Every structure is written in C-alpha cells, then in structure tokens.
KOLFI-534478 format. One record per atom (N, C-alpha, C, O): x negated, y, z negated. Coordinates in steps of 0.1 Angstrom, whole numbers, padded with zeros to 4 digits, always signed. Layout:
<nulums>
XYZ ...
</nulums>
This chain:
<nulums>
+0660+1024-0732 +0657+1011-0738 +0660+1011-0753 +0664+1022-0758 +0660+0999-0759 +0664+0998-0772 +0653+0999-0782 +0642+1004-0779 +0656+0996-0795 +0646+0998-0806 +0636+0986-0807 +0638+0976-0800 +0627+0988-0816 +0618+0977-0820 +0627+0967-0828 +0636+0971-0836 +0625+0954-0825 +0633+0944-0832 +0624+0936-0841 +0613+0932-0838 +0629+0933-0853 +0622+0924-0863 +0631+0914-0869 +0643+0916-0870 +0626+0903-0872 +0633+0892-0879 +0623+0885-0888 +0611+0885-0886 +0628+0879-0899 +0620+0872-0909 +0622+0857-0907 +0633+0852-0906 +0611+0850-0908 +0612+0835-0907 +0621+0829-0917 +0622+0833-0928 +0629+0819-0912 +0638+0811-0921 +0630+0798-0924 +0629+0789-0916 +0625+0798-0936 +0617+0786-0941 +0626+0774-0943 +0636+0775-0950 +0623+0763-0936 +0631+0751-0938 +0628+0744-0951 +0636+0737-0957 +0616+0747-0957 +0612+0741-0970 +0604+0752-0977 +0592+0752-0976 +0610+0761-0985 +0603+0772-0991 +0593+0768-1001 +0585+0777-1005 +0593+0756-1005 +0583+0751-1015 +0569+0748-1009 +0559+0746-1015 +0569+0747-0995 +0557+0743-0988 +0549+0756-0985 +0555+0767-0984 +0536+0755-0985 +0527+0766-0981 +0520+0762-0968 +0516+0750-0967 +0517+0772-0960 +0510+0769-0947 +0495+0767-0950 +0489+0774-0958 +0490+0758-0942 +0475+0755-0943 +0469+0756-0929 +0475+0759-0919 +0456+0753-0929 +0448+0755-0917 +0450+0742-0908 +0453+0731-0914 +0447+0743-0895 +0443+0755-0888 +0455+0764-0884 +0466+0759-0885 +0452+0776-0880 +0462+0785-0875 +0462+0783-0859 +0451+0784-0853 +0473+0780-0854 +0475+0778-0839 +0480+0792-0833 +0489+0797-0838 +0473+0796-0822 +0477+0809-0816 +0480+0806-0801 +0472+0798-0795 +0490+0812-0796 +0493+0810-0781 +0494+0824-0775 +0501+0833-0781 +0488+0827-0764 +0489+0839-0756 +0495+0835-0743 +0491+0826-0736 +0506+0842-0740 +0514+0838-0727 +0522+0850-0722 +0530+0856-0730 +0521+0852-0709 +0530+0861-0702 +0542+0853-0697 +0540+0844-0689 +0554+0856-0701 +0566+0847-0699 +0573+0851-0686 +0583+0845-0683 +0569+0861-0679 +0575+0865-0666 +0590+0869-0668 +0599+0865-0660 +0593+0877-0679 +0606+0883-0682 +0617+0872-0681 +0627+0874-0673 +0616+0862-0688 +0626+0851-0689 +0623+0839-0680 +0629+0829-0682 +0613+0840-0671 +0610+0828-0663 +0603+0817-0670 +0605+0806-0666 +0596+0820-0680 +0589+0810-0688 +0599+0803-0698 +0606+0810-0705 +0598+0790-0698 +0607+0782-0707 +0601+0782-0721 +0593+0773-0725 +0604+0793-0729 +0598+0794-0742 +0602+0783-0751 +0594+0778-0759 +0614+0779-0751 +0619+0768-0759 +0611+0755-0756 +0607+0748-0765 +0609+0752-0744 +0602+0740-0740 +0587+0741-0744 +0582+0731-0749 +0581+0753-0743 +0567+0754-0748 +0567+0752-0763 +0558+0746-0768 +0576+0758-0770 +0577+0756-0785 +0578+0741-0789 +0571+0737-0798 +0587+0734-0782 +0588+0720-0784 +0575+0713-0781 +0571+0703-0788 +0568+0717-0770 +0556+0711-0767 +0545+0713-0777 +0537+0704-0780 +0545+0725-0783 +0535+0728-0793 +0537+0721-0806 +0528+0717-0813 +0550+0719-0810 +0553+0713-0823 +0557+0699-0823 +0560+0693-0833 +0557+0692-0811 +0561+0678-0810 +0551+0670-0819 +0539+0671-0817 +0557+0661-0827 +0549+0652-0834 +0541+0657-0846 +0533+0650-0851 +0544+0670-0850 +0537+0675-0862 +0547+0683-0870 +0557+0688-0866 +0543+0684-0883 +0551+0692-0893 +0549+0706-0891 +0538+0711-0896 +0558+0714-0885 +0556+0728-0883 +0555+0736-0896 +0549+0747-0896 +0561+0731-0906 +0560+0738-0919 +0546+0738-0924 +0542+0747-0931 +0538+0728-0920 +0524+0727-0925 +0514+0732-0914 +0502+0731-0916 +0519+0736-0903 +0511+0740-0892 +0515+0754-0887 +0523+0755-0878 +0509+0764-0893 +0512+0778-0889 +0509+0780-0875 +0498+0778-0870 +0519+0786-0868 +0517+0789-0853 +0523+0803-0850 +0533+0807-0855 +0515+0810-0842 +0518+0824-0838 +0518+0824-0823 +0509+0820-0816 +0529+0830-0817 +0530+0832-0803 +0528+0847-0800 +0535+0856-0806 +0518+0850-0792 +0515+0864-0787 +0521+0864-0773 +0514+0860-0763 +0532+0870-0771 +0539+0869-0758 +0540+0883-0751 +0541+0893-0758 +0539+0883-0738 +0541+0894-0730 +0552+0892-0720 +0556+0881-0717 +0558+0903-0715 +0569+0903-0706 +0581+0894-0711 +0586+0885-0704 +0584+0896-0724 +0597+0891-0729 +0608+0902-0728 +0604+0913-0726 +0620+0898-0729 +0631+0908-0728 +0641+0906-0739 +0642+0896-0746 +0648+0917-0742 +0659+0917-0752 +0671+0924-0745 +0670+0931-0735 +0682+0921-0750 +0695+0926-0745 +0704+0929-0757 +0701+0926-0768 +0716+0934-0754 +0726+0936-0764 +0729+0951-0767 +0723+0959-0760 +0739+0953-0776 +0743+0967-0778 +0733+0977-0783 +0734+0989-0780 +0722+0973-0789 +0712+0983-0793 +0706+0990-0781 +0700+1001-0783 +0707+0985-0769 +0701+0992-0758 +0711+1002-0753 +0722+0998-0749 +0707+1015-0753 +0717+1025-0749 +0719+1026-0734 +0712+1021-0726 +0729+1034-0731 +0731+1037-0717 +0721+1047-0712 +0713+1052-0720 +0721+1049-0699 +0711+1058-0693 +0717+1072-0691 +0729+1073-0689 +0708+1082-0693 +0713+1096-0691 +0710+1100-0676 +0702+1094-0670 +0717+1110-0672 +0715+1115-0658 +0700+1118-0656 +0694+1125-0664 +0695+1114-0644 +0681+1117-0641 +0671+1107-0647 +0659+1109-0644 +0676+1097-0654 +0666+1088-0660 +0661+1078-0650 +0667+1076-0639 +0649+1073-0652 +0642+1063-0644 +0640+1051-0651 +0639+1051-0664 +0638+1040-0644 +0636+1027-0651 +0628+1017-0642 +0628+1020-0629 +0622+1007-0647 +0615+0997-0639 +0626+0988-0633 +0636+0986-0638 +0622+0983-0621 +0632+0973-0614 +0634+0961-0623 +0626+0957-0631 +0646+0956-0621 +0650+0944-0629 +0641+0932-0624 +0640+0929-0613 +0636+0925-0634 +0630+0912-0632 +0638+0902-0640 +0640+0904-0652 +0644+0892-0633 +0653+0883-0640 +0650+0868-0636 +0659+0861-0631 +0638+0864-0637 +0634+0851-0634 +0641+0841-0643 +0644+0844-0655 +0644+0829-0638 +0651+0819-0646 +0642+0807-0648 +0636+0802-0639 +0641+0802-0661 +0632+0791-0664 +0637+0778-0659 +0649+0776-0657 +0629+0768-0657 +0633+0755-0654 +0639+0747-0666 +0633+0748-0677 +0650+0741-0664 +0656+0731-0674 +0661+0738-0687 +0663+0731-0697 +0662+0751-0687 +0668+0757-0699 +0674+0771-0695 +0670+0776-0684 +0683+0777-0703 +0689+0790-0700 +0679+0801-0702 +0670+0800-0710 +0680+0811-0694 +0672+0823-0696 +0677+0830-0709 +0689+0833-0711 +0668+0831-0719 +0671+0835-0733 +0663+0847-0737 +0651+0847-0736 +0670+0857-0742 +0663+0869-0747 +0655+0865-0760 +0659+0856-0767 +0645+0873-0763 +0636+0869-0774 +0642+0870-0787 +0638+0863-0796 +0652+0879-0789 +0658+0880-0802 +0666+0867-0805 +0666+0862-0816 +0674+0863-0795 +0682+0851-0796 +0673+0839-0799 +0676+0830-0807 +0661+0838-0792 +0652+0827-0794 +0647+0826-0808 +0646+0816-0814 +0643+0838-0813 +0638+0838-0827 +0648+0834-0837 +0646+0827-0846 +0661+0839-0835 +0672+0835-0844 +0674+0820-0843 +0676+0813-0854 +0675+0814-0831 +0678+0800-0830 +0667+0791-0836 +0670+0780-0840 +0655+0795-0835 +0644+0787-0840 +0640+0790-0854 +0631+0783-0860 +0645+0801-0860 +0642+0805-0874 +0628+0811-0875 +0622+0810-0885 +0623+0817-0864 +0609+0823-0864 +0609+0838-0868 +0619+0845-0866 +0598+0842-0874 +0596+0856-0876 +0594+0863-0862 +0589+0857-0853 +0598+0875-0861 +0597+0882-0848 +0593+0897-0850 +0598+0904-0859 +0584+0902-0842 +0582+0916-0840 +0582+0918-0825 +0573+0913-0817 +0591+0926-0820 +0593+0929-0806 +0593+0944-0804 +0601+0951-0810 +0585+0949-0794 +0586+0963-0791 +0588+0965-0776 +0579+0960-0768 +0598+0971-0771 +0600+0973-0757 +0591+0983-0751 +0587+0993-0758 +0586+0981-0739 +0578+0990-0732 +0586+0998-0722 +0583+1010-0720 +0597+0992-0717 +0604+0999-0706 +0618+0992-0705 +0620+0980-0709 +0627+0999-0699 +0640+0993-0695 +0638+0983-0684 +0629+0985-0675 +0645+0972-0684 +0644+0962-0674 +0656+0963-0664 +0666+0956-0666 +0654+0971-0654 +0665+0974-0645 +0675+0984-0649 +0674+0989-0661 +0684+0988-0640 +0693+0999-0643 +0705+0995-0650 +0706+0984-0655 +0715+1004-0652 +0726+1001-0660 +0738+0994-0653 +0748+0992-0659 +0736+0990-0641 +0747+0984-0633 +0753+0994-0624 +0745+1004-0621 +0765+0993-0619 +0775+0983-0622 +0774+0970-0615 +0783+0962-0617 +0764+0968-0607 +0763+0956-0599 +0762+0944-0609 +0754+0945-0619 +0769+0933-0606 +0768+0921-0614 +0753+0915-0614 +0749+0908-0623 +0746+0919-0603 +0732+0914-0603 +0724+0920-0614 +0715+0913-0619 +0727+0932-0619 +0720+0938-0629 +0723+0932-0643 +0714+0931-0651 +0735+0927-0645 +0739+0920-0657 +0739+0930-0669 +0739+0942-0666 +0739+0925-0681 +0739+0934-0693 +0726+0942-0694 +0716+0937-0688 +0726+0953-0701 +0713+0961-0702 +0702+0953-0709 +0705+0945-0718 +0690+0954-0704 +0679+0948-0709 +0667+0957-0710 +0666+0967-0702 +0658+0955-0720 +0645+0961-0719 +0634+0950-0720 +0638+0938-0723 +0622+0953-0718 +0611+0943-0718 +0599+0948-0724 +0596+0960-0723 +0591+0939-0730 +0579+0944-0736 +0571+0932-0742 +0571+0921-0737 +0564+0934-0753 +0556+0924-0760 +0561+0920-0773 +0569+0927-0779 +0558+0908-0777 +0563+0903-0790 +0553+0894-0797 +0544+0888-0791 +0555+0893-0810 +0548+0883-0818 +0559+0875-0825 +0568+0880-0832 +0558+0861-0824 +0567+0853-0831 +0558+0843-0840 +0547+0840-0836 +0563+0839-0851 +0555+0830-0860 +0565+0822-0869 +0576+0826-0872 +0560+0810-0873 +0567+0802-0882 +0563+0804-0896 +0565+0796-0905 +0556+0816-0898 +0552+0821-0912 +0556+0836-0912 +0558+0841-0901 +0557+0842-0923 +0561+0856-0924 +0551+0865-0917 +0539+0863-0918 +0556+0876-0911 +0548+0886-0905 +0549+0899-0915 +0559+0901-0921 +0538+0906-0916 +0537+0918-0924 +0529+0928-0916 +0523+0926-0906 +0529+0941-0922 +0522+0952-0916 +0524+0953-0901 +0514+0954-0893 +0537+0954-0897 +0539+0955-0882 +0535+0969-0877 +0537+0979-0883 +0530+0968-0864 +0526+0981-0857 +0530+0980-0843 +0529+0969-0836 +0536+0990-0837 +0538+0992-0823 +0528+1003-0818 +0528+1014-0823 +0520+0999-0808 +0508+1008-0804 +0510+1012-0790 +0509+1003-0781 +0514+1024-0787 +0516+1029-0774 +0503+1032-0767 +0495+1039-0773 +0501+1026-0756 +0488+1027-0749 +0488+1040-0740 +0498+1045-0736 +0476+1045-0737 +0475+1056-0727 +0483+1053-0714 +0482+1042-0709 +0491+1063-0710 +0500+1060-0698 +0492+1060-0685 +0484+1069-0683 +0494+1050-0677 +0488+1050-0664 +0500+1049-0653 +0503+1060-0647 +0506+1038-0651 +0517+1037-0642 +0530+1034-0649 +0540+1039-0645 +0530+1025-0658 +0542+1021-0666 +0539+1022-0681 +0527+1021-0685 +0549+1025-0689 +0547+1026-0703 +0544+1012-0709 +0550+1002-0705 +0534+1012-0717 +0529+0999-0723 +0528+1001-0738 +0522+1010-0743 +0534+0991-0745 +0533+0992-0760 +0528+0978-0765 +0535+0968-0763 +0517+0978-0772 +0512+0966-0778 +0518+0964-0792 +0523+0974-0797 +0518+0952-0797 +0524+0950-0810 +0513+0942-0818 +0506+0934-0813 +0512+0946-0831 +0503+0939-0840 +0509+0936-0854 +0518+0944-0858 +0505+0926-0860 +0511+0922-0873 +0501+0913-0880 +0492+0907-0874 +0503+0912-0893 +0495+0903-0902 +0502+0890-0905 +0514+0890-0906 +0495+0879-0906 +0500+0867-0913 +0490+0863-0924 +0478+0867-0923 +0494+0857-0934 +0486+0853-0945 +0486+0837-0946 +0496+0831-0948 +0474+0831-0945 +0472+0817-0945 +0463+0814-0957 +0451+0818-0957 +0467+0807-0967 +0459+0803-0978 +0451+0815-0984 +0439+0814-0986 +0459+0826-0986 +0453+0838-0992 +0444+0846-0983 +0437+0854-0988 +0443+0842-0970 +0435+0849-0961 +0444+0857-0951 +0453+0851-0946 +0441+0869-0948 +0449+0878-0939 +0443+0877-0925 +0431+0879-0923 +0451+0875-0915 +0447+0875-0901 +0456+0885-0894 +0468+0884-0895 +0450+0895-0887 +0458+0905-0879 +0457+0900-0865 +0447+0897-0859 +0469+0900-0859 +0471+0895-0845 +0477+0906-0837 +0485+0914-0842 +0473+0907-0824 +0479+0917-0815 +0482+0911-0801 +0474+0903-0796 +0494+0915-0796 +0498+0910-0783 +0498+0923-0774 +0504+0933-0777 +0491+0922-0762 +0489+0934-0754 +0491+0930-0739 +0488+0919-0735 +0496+0940-0731 +0497+0938-0717 +0493+0951-0710 +0499+0962-0712 +0483+0951-0702 +0477+0962-0695 +0484+0963-0681 +0489+0954-0676 +0483+0975-0675 +0488+0978-0662 +0481+0970-0652 +0469+0968-0652 +0489+0965-0642 +0482+0958-0631 +0477+0967-0620 +0467+0963-0613 +0482+0979-0619 +0477+0989-0609 +0480+1003-0614 +0488+1005-0623 +0474+1012-0607 +0476+1027-0610 +0486+1032-0599 +0488+1025-0589 +0491+1044-0602 +0500+1050-0591 +0492+1052-0578 +0479+1053-0579 +0498+1053-0567 +0491+1054-0554 +0483+1067-0554 +0473+1067-0547 +0487+1077-0561 +0479+1090-0562 +0466+1088-0569 +0457+1096-0567 +0465+1077-0577 +0452+1074-0583 +0448+1060-0581 +0444+1053-0590 +0450+1055-0569 +0449+1041-0566 +0435+1036-0570 +0433+1024-0573 +0425+1044-0569 +0411+1040-0571 +0410+1035-0586 +0401+1026-0588 +0418+1039-0595 +0417+1035-0609 +0422+1021-0611 +0419+1015-0621 +0428+1015-0601 +0432+1001-0601 +0420+0992-0602 +0422+0981-0607 +0409+0996-0597 +0397+0988-0598 +0392+0986-0612 +0382+0978-0614 +0397+0993-0622 +0393+0990-0635 +0394+1001-0645 +0395+0999-0657 +0393+1014-0640 +0392+1025-0649 +0405+1027-0657 +0405+1030-0669 +0417+1024-0651 +0429+1025-0658 +0430+1015-0670 +0434+1019-0681 +0427+1003-0667 +0428+0993-0678 +0417+0996-0689 +0420+0993-0701 +0406+1001-0685 +0396+1004-0695 +0401+1015-0704 +0399+1014-0717 +0407+1025-0699 +0413+1036-0707 +0424+1030-0716 +0424+1034-0728 +0432+1021-0711 +0443+1016-0720 +0436+1007-0731 +0441+1008-0743 +0426+0999-0728 +0420+0991-0738 +0413+1000-0748 +0413+0997-0760 +0406+1011-0744 +0400+1020-0753 +0410+1026-0763 +0407+1028-0775 +0422+1029-0758 +0433+1034-0766 +0437+1024-0777 +0439+1028-0788 +0438+1011-0772 +0442+1001-0782 +0431+0999-0793 +0435+0998-0805 +0419+1000-0789 +0408+0997-0798 +0406+1009-0808 +0399+1007-0818 +0412+1020-0806 +0413+1030-0816 +0421+1027-0828 +0420+1032-0839 +0430+1017-0826 +0440+1013-0837 +0437+0998-0841 +0437+0996-0853 +0435+0990-0832 +0433+0976-0834 +0420+0971-0827 +0418+0975-0816 +0411+0963-0834 +0412+0959-0848 +0407+0970-0857 +0400+0979-0852 +0410+0969-0870 +0404+0979-0879 +0390+0976-0882 +0384+0967-0876 +0384+0982-0892 +0370+0979-0896 +0368+0965-0900 +0377+0959-0906 +0357+0959-0896 +0354+0945-0900 +0354+0944-0915 +0348+0952-0922 +0360+0933-0920 +0360+0931-0935 +0358+0916-0938 +0362+0908-0930 +0351+0914-0949 +0349+0900-0953 +0363+0893-0956 +0372+0899-0961 +0364+0881-0952 +0376+0873-0954 +0388+0878-0946 +0399+0876-0950 +0385+0885-0935 +0396+0890-0927 +0393+0887-0912 +0382+0889-0908 +0403+0881-0905 +0402+0878-0891 +0411+0886-0882 +0421+0890-0887 +0406+0888-0870 +0414+0896-0860 +0415+0888-0847 +0405+0882-0843 +0427+0888-0841 +0429+0880-0829 +0437+0888-0819 +0447+0894-0823 +0432+0889-0807 +0438+0896-0796 +0441+0887-0785 +0433+0879-0781 +0454+0887-0780 +0458+0879-0769 +0467+0886-0760 +0475+0894-0764 +0465+0884-0747 +0474+0890-0738 +0470+0890-0723 +0460+0884-0720 +0478+0896-0715 +0476+0897-0701 +0469+0911-0698 +0475+0921-0699 +0456+0910-0696 +0448+0922-0693 +0448+0926-0679 +0442+0936-0675 +0454+0918-0670 +0455+0921-0656 +0441+0924-0650 +0439+0932-0641 +0432+0916-0654 +0418+0917-0649 +0416+0910-0636 +0410+0899-0635 +0422+0916-0626 +0421+0910-0612 +0409+0914-0604 +0406+0907-0594 +0402+0924-0608 +0390+0928-0601 +0378+0924-0610 +0374+0932-0618 +0373+0912-0607 +0361+0908-0615 +0364+0899-0627 +0354+0894-0633 +0377+0898-0631 +0380+0890-0643 +0372+0894-0655 +0374+0906-0660 +0364+0885-0661 +0357+0888-0673 +0346+0898-0671 +0340+0903-0681 +0343+0902-0658 +0333+0913-0656 +0340+0927-0657 +0333+0937-0657 +0353+0927-0657 +0360+0940-0658 +0356+0948-0671 +0354+0941-0681 +0356+0961-0670 +0352+0969-0682 +0361+0968-0693 +0357+0968-0705 +0374+0966-0690 +0384+0965-0701 +0381+0952-0709 +0382+0953-0722 +0379+0942-0703 +0376+0929-0710 +0363+0930-0717 +0362+0926-0729 +0352+0936-0711 +0339+0937-0718 +0340+0946-0730 +0334+0944-0740 +0349+0956-0729 +0350+0965-0740 +0357+0958-0752 +0353+0960-0763 +0367+0950-0749 +0374+0943-0759 +0365+0933-0766 +0365+0931-0778 +0357+0926-0758 +0348+0916-0763 +0337+0922-0772 +0331+0915-0780 +0334+0934-0770 +0324+0941-0778 +0329+0942-0793 +0321+0943-0802 +0342+0941-0795 +0348+0942-0808 +0353+0928-0813 +0354+0925-0825 +0357+0919-0803 +0362+0906-0807 +0354+0896-0799 +0358+0892-0788 +0342+0892-0803 +0332+0885-0795 +0334+0870-0794 +0326+0864-0787 +0344+0864-0800 +0345+0850-0800 +0358+0846-0792 +0367+0853-0791 +0358+0833-0787 +0347+0823-0787 +0336+0827-0778 +0337+0834-0768 +0324+0821-0781 +0312+0823-0773 +0314+0818-0758 +0310+0825-0749 +0321+0807-0757 +0324+0801-0744 +0339+0801-0741 +0345+0790-0744 +0345+0811-0736 +0359+0811-0733 +0362+0802-0721 +0354+0799-0713 +0374+0797-0721 +0379+0789-0710 +0378+0798-0697 +0384+0809-0697 +0372+0793-0687 +0369+0800-0675 +0380+0798-0664 +0378+0803-0653 +0389+0789-0666 +0399+0786-0656 +0409+0798-0653 +0412+0805-0663 +0413+0800-0641 +0423+0811-0638 +0436+0809-0645 +0439+0797-0648 +0443+0819-0647 +0456+0819-0655 +0468+0824-0648 +0479+0822-0654 +0467+0830-0636 +0479+0837-0631 +0480+0834-0616 +0470+0835-0608 +0492+0830-0611 +0495+0829-0597 +0499+0842-0592 +0510+0847-0596 +0490+0849-0584 +0493+0862-0579 +0506+0862-0570 +0508+0852-0563 +0514+0873-0571 +0526+0873-0563 +0524+0872-0548 +0532+0866-0541 +0513+0878-0543 +0510+0878-0529 +0501+0867-0526 +0489+0867-0530 +0506+0857-0519 +0497+0846-0514 +0496+0835-0524 +0491+0824-0521 +0499+0837-0537 +0499+0826-0547 +0485+0822-0552 +0484+0813-0559 +0475+0830-0548 +0461+0826-0552 +0460+0830-0567 +0467+0838-0573 +0450+0823-0573 +0449+0823-0588 +0438+0834-0592 +0429+0836-0585 +0440+0840-0603 +0431+0849-0609 +0430+0847-0624 +0439+0842-0630 +0420+0852-0630 +0418+0851-0645 +0423+0864-0651 +0416+0874-0651 +0436+0864-0655 +0442+0876-0660 +0445+0876-0675 +0445+0887-0681 +0446+0864-0681 +0450+0863-0695 +0438+0859-0704 +0430+0851-0700 +0438+0865-0716 +0426+0863-0724 +0431+0861-0739 +0441+0866-0743 +0422+0854-0746 +0424+0852-0761 +0410+0854-0767 +0401+0847-0763 +0409+0863-0777 +0396+0865-0783 +0397+0868-0798 +0408+0873-0802 +0387+0865-0805 +0387+0866-0820 +0375+0874-0825 +0365+0875-0819 +0378+0879-0837 +0367+0884-0846 +0369+0877-0859 +0379+0879-0866 +0360+0868-0863 +0362+0859-0874 +0351+0861-0885 +0340+0865-0882 +0355+0858-0897 +0345+0858-0908 +0334+0848-0906 +0335+0839-0898 +0322+0851-0912 +0311+0842-0910 +0315+0828-0915 +0321+0826-0925 +0311+0818-0907 +0314+0804-0910 +0327+0799-0905 +0329+0787-0906 +0335+0807-0899 +0347+0802-0893 +0345+0797-0879 +0334+0799-0873 +0354+0789-0874 +0354+0784-0860 +0367+0787-0853 +0378+0787-0859 +0366+0790-0841 +0377+0793-0833 +0375+0789-0818 +0364+0791-0813 +0385+0784-0811 +0384+0780-0797 +0398+0781-0791 +0408+0781-0798 +0398+0781-0778 +0411+0780-0771 +0409+0773-0758 +0398+0771-0753 +0420+0769-0752 +0420+0763-0738 +0433+0767-0731 +0443+0771-0737 +0432+0766-0718 +0444+0769-0709 +0452+0756-0708 +0446+0746-0705 +0465+0757-0711 +0474+0746-0709 +0475+0744-0694 +0474+0753-0686 +0477+0731-0690 +0478+0728-0675 +0491+0729-0669 +0493+0726-0657 +0501+0734-0676 +0515+0737-0671 +0518+0751-0673 +0514+0757-0683 +0526+0757-0664 +0531+0771-0665 +0544+0772-0672 +0548+0783-0676 +0552+0761-0674 +0565+0761-0680 +0574+0771-0674 +0583+0777-0680 +0573+0773-0660 +0582+0781-0653 +0577+0796-0651 +0583+0803-0642 +0567+0800-0658 +0562+0814-0657 +0552+0814-0645 +0549+0803-0639 +0547+0825-0641 +0536+0826-0631 +0523+0827-0638 +0513+0829-0632 +0523+0825-0652 +0511+0825-0660 +0510+0812-0668 +0520+0807-0672 +0497+0807-0669 +0495+0796-0678 +0493+0801-0693 +0486+0811-0695 +0499+0794-0702 +0496+0797-0716 +0482+0794-0720 +0476+0784-0715 +0477+0802-0730 +0464+0799-0736 +0467+0794-0751 +0475+0801-0758 +0462+0783-0755 +0464+0778-0769 +0451+0777-0776 +0442+0770-0771 +0450+0783-0788 +0438+0783-0796 +0441+0779-0810 +0452+0779-0815 +0430+0777-0817 +0431+0775-0832 +0419+0782-0838 +0408+0783-0833 +0421+0787-0851 +0411+0792-0859 +0412+0787-0873 +0423+0784-0877 +0401+0785-0880 +0401+0780-0893 +0387+0782-0900 +0377+0783-0892 +0386+0783-0913 +0373+0783-0920 +0367+0769-0918 +0374+0759-0917 +0354+0769-0918 +0347+0756-0918 +0349+0749-0932 +0350+0756-0942 +0350+0736-0931 +0352+0729-0943 +0340+0730-0952 +0328+0730-0947 +0341+0731-0965 +0330+0732-0974 +0321+0719-0974 +0311+0719-0981 
</nulums>
C-alpha cells in the first residue's frame, strides 16, 4: 500500500475567517460506492462554505496512483472492493480533495485488491480512513489500532475555529475476528481496538478544547450496548441523546444495524447534536451529520 496523503485547503477568499457552528459528518463510503461529491453538494447547497466550516470523517475511502508500490513475493492483501456510486464517477479521495480544494489527511489501512494483471483489478489501490475539511488541518496523526483480523489505522487532526482548537478523529473497527478467535467477534476484539485508540485520542481534557470522534465501530452485537461503544462514551459523553436509528444495511439479508457513531467531549456551556441523514448516497451506510458550537453569550 501507499503512503499517508495530505493536502492543504485552497481558500477561495483568504480574507474570510471561519465561524460557528462547526459541521461534522461521519460516513463509511463503501470504498467508492458512496457519492462523496453529491454528499458535499448536499451539505453546502444554499450556504457560504467559506463561512461554514465543515469536516468530513470518512471510512473506507480509497486512493490510487504511482505512490502505491507493487507487491513483493508472498505478500497478502484484502480483496478488491470497487463499488460504483450513483450518478457520478468512482473517485479516489486524493482527487476529490484536489478538485474541491479541501484539506485532506488520509492514512491507508490495507491494499485494496491485488496487483492485477486482470482488468477487473484495475490500477493499484489502497483503502483506509480520511479527514477532509474546508478549513486547514493541523497536528495530523495516524493511529494504528491493535491488530485483530485486518490492519486498521485511525486518523486524527486539529481544526481551529475562532481561536478554539477542536481535535477530530475518524475510526473504523473490525467487523469480525479470525475464525480461530471467532468468539471475539461478539465484542472483545472491538473493545481492544477502542482501548488502543483511547490511549492516544482524545488527550487530557482541557478548557476551551473540544474532541470529536466519528466512525464505523461495527457494533453489530448490541449496538450502543457493546463494550467498545460504552468505553468510547466514557471519554466522549455527548450528545446525551444520540440518534437511535440504524445506520448500516448488512451485506447478508440487507437488515439494518446501528454501526456508525458520532460523539463529542465539549467544554462547559457548549452544545452539540447530530442526526442520521435519510439517504445513503450510494453507500451501504447512512451519513451522520452534526454541529457543535459554544452557547451564545
């Protein structure tokens, strides 16, 4: 797989400064199946994006191109996922960030399919998690989680809004354990991965500092009752009343489960909330869209 990719936002009006609220989106894009451009247009329609800071916490995005090396003899890789979005071309995350002028932090977790030579494989790809924003990102981190079945790397970065720093993290936990440890699929594997993340993110609570975690926790056994979710909420306890609607169409049978989550740790007096969008935009997951802001004086 290739390297961590970064890009800096291209400000359309550098004299403008971003103000509140901060909009946050958490979404598993199904490795190209989600129409990210359409979602971005949906989020920004009818408003001035220069004055409305927006951050996307994305899972299962992909990158391609020369930075991805060939494979060595004996190498292993994850099977190719190449879903196609409705009404737009399948676009890698680096190209999307460049075309929209957004800041980007992308860390691959694994190669997406083999090296070819079948045309079905196409050019080399890797897949992982990303943060995109229409404001600058700083303090980037790639956080490798404890290994269970597949390599998982969370990404975290800071944004600054009105002299306030917010640290955001995009994470994707394993959906199951290897067959040799199948019992860990019931929750122990994801709890171990979440515990590993919480050793790094969020840092110690600080006045005038906010932390936001969004991602696909694969909480298919018990949803919000799963230990990985409860462990995360012990550190990021808001909102008090999260959206309880399911977020993921399971591959087998198409039944819905609550897999995706967005949670905050906010300074005293702040408010934050989120809701599930009613469209999947071609993914098998529904996006979660939230806002955070200080209370008006």
